[in-house]
C-alpha positions in Angstrom: 1.5 -13.9 6.2 4.6 -16.0 5.1 5.3 -18.9 6.1 8.8 -21.5 6.1 8.3 -24.7 5.3 10.6 -27.8 7.0 12.9 -27.5 4.0 13.9 -24.1 3.9 11.3 -22.5 1.9 9.9 -19.2 2.8 6.5 -18.4 1.0 5.0 -15.0 0.1 1.3 -15.1 -0.5 -0.3 -11.8 -2.0 -2.3 -9.9 0.1 -5.9 -9.9 -0.7 -7.2 -7.8 2.3 -8.3 -5.1 -0.5 -10.1 -6.7 -1.7 -12.0 -8.3 1.0 -12.3 -5.2 2.4 -13.7 -3.4 -0.9 -16.3 -5.8 -1.4 -17.5 -5.5 2.3 -17.6 -2.1 1.4 -19.4 -1.8 -1.7 -21.9 -4.0 -0.1 -22.6 -2.5 2.4 -23.4 0.7 0.7 -25.4 -1.1 -1.5 -28.0 -1.9 0.6 -27.8 1.2 2.2 -29.0 2.3 -0.6 -31.5 -0.4 -1.1 -33.0 0.1 2.6 -33.3 3.7 2.3 -34.8 4.0 -1.5 -37.1 1.9 -0.5 -40.5 2.6 0.3 -42.8 2.0 3.7 -46.3 2.2 3.6 -48.6 1.1 6.4 -45.8 -1.5 7.6 -45.1 -2.8 4.8 -41.7 -2.0 2.6 -41.6 -1.7 -1.1 -38.7 -1.7 -2.8 -37.9 0.4 -5.8 -36.0 -1.8 -8.4 -36.7 0.7 -11.4 -33.4 3.0 -10.0 -30.4 3.2 -12.1 -28.0 3.8 -9.3 -29.2 0.5 -7.8 -28.0 -0.7 -11.0 -24.9 1.3 -10.8 -24.2 -0.3 -7.1 -25.0 -3.8 -8.4 -22.7 -3.8 -11.0 -19.5 -2.1 -9.0 -20.6 -5.1 -6.1 -21.0 -8.1 -9.0 -17.5 -6.8 -9.9 -15.7 -6.6 -7.1 -17.3 -9.8 -6.0 -15.4 -11.8 -9.2 -12.5 -9.4 -8.4 -12.3 -11.4 -4.7 -12.6 -14.4 -6.0 -10.5 -14.7 -9.2 -7.6 -13.4 -6.7 -8.2 -15.9 -4.8 -8.4 -18.5 -7.1 -5.4 -17.7 -8.8 -3.3 -18.2 -5.5 -0.5 -15.9 -6.2 3.0 -16.1 -4.1 6.9 -16.5 -4.1 8.7 -19.4 -3.1 11.8 -18.1 -1.5 14.5 -20.9 -1.7 18.1 -21.9 -1.1 19.3 -21.5 -4.7 16.3 -20.4 -6.0 13.2 -17.3 -6.5 9.4 -19.0 -7.4 6.8 -16.8 -9.2 3.9 -18.9 -8.9 0.1 -18.5 -10.0 -2.3 -21.8 -10.4 -1.1 -22.5 -13.3 2.2 -21.7 -13.9 5.0 -21.6 -12.1 8.7 -19.5 -13.1 11.6 -20.2 -11.2 15.1 -18.6 -11.8 18.2 -19.7 -10.4 20.2 -17.1 -7.9 23.1 -17.7 -10.2 21.4 -16.5 -12.7 19.6 -13.1 -11.4 22.2 -10.2 -12.7 20.5 -7.4 -10.6 18.0 -6.9 -8.3 17.7 -2.7 -8.0 15.0 -0.8 -4.9 12.8 2.2 -6.0 10.4 4.5 -5.1 7.3 6.1 -6.2 8.5 9.2 -7.3 4.5 10.7 -5.1 5.3 8.6 -2.6 9.2 9.7 -1.2 9.0 8.6 2.5 6.2 6.2 2.1 7.7 2.0 2.3 4.0 0.9 1.1 5.3 1.6 -3.0 8.6 0.4 -3.2 9.1 -1.8 -6.2 11.8 -4.2 -7.1 13.8 -4.9 -9.9 14.7 -8.2 -10.1 17.0 -8.0 -13.7 17.3 -12.0 -14.7 20.0 -12.8 -17.7 17.9 -14.5 -20.2 15.3 -11.9 -19.8 15.4 -9.2 -21.6 12.6 -7.3 -19.0 13.2 -7.1 -16.0 11.0 -9.2 -13.5 9.1 -6.0 -11.6 7.3 -6.1 -7.7 5.7 -4.1 -5.4 6.2 -5.0 -1.6 3.0 -4.0 -0.7 1.5 -6.7 -2.9 1.9 -9.1 -0.7 2.1 -10.0 3.2 4.3 -9.2 5.6 6.3 -7.1 3.4 8.9 -6.4 5.9 10.7 -9.7 5.6 9.8 -9.9 2.2 12.4 -6.9 1.6 14.4 -8.3 3.9 14.2 -11.6 1.7 14.9 -9.3 -1.2 18.1 -7.6 0.5 19.6 -10.5 1.8 20.1 -12.4 -1.8 20.8 -9.3 -3.3 23.5 -9.5 -0.9 24.4 -12.2 -2.1 24.3 -12.0 -6.2 26.6 -8.9 -5.3 29.1 -11.0 -3.0 29.0 -13.7 -6.1 
């Protein structure tokens, strides 16, 4: 979700819903496998822990939880203000003035012809050799983010 501060700064947060969903699904599969693989003998339940599939599922759940916690910790987001765009995470902030932006291009992935989910934005900065590449679907409120970049592109082309 984007939020607007009193200063006219729009903030677009990194979308972590995929990490939440995958962690929940992996955890459900892990628990179901534990229940199915265990043995019920005379009113008692015996857990089988010598199963390699159980270890594999446990590793998948652990990696998924670590990825979720890492992305929550990083707190990645994009901020638009009147005169600059900022790419912010917990450890660094990269800000670029609008007058330093040379070009903004919108592109699509080749496999997804009509899909808006895989649109990318390439921002060419005067002082950088490589462009900054942003995937729109990686951020919350994709339509508003795309509108802000289109507005920024029109500002740059009209200067």
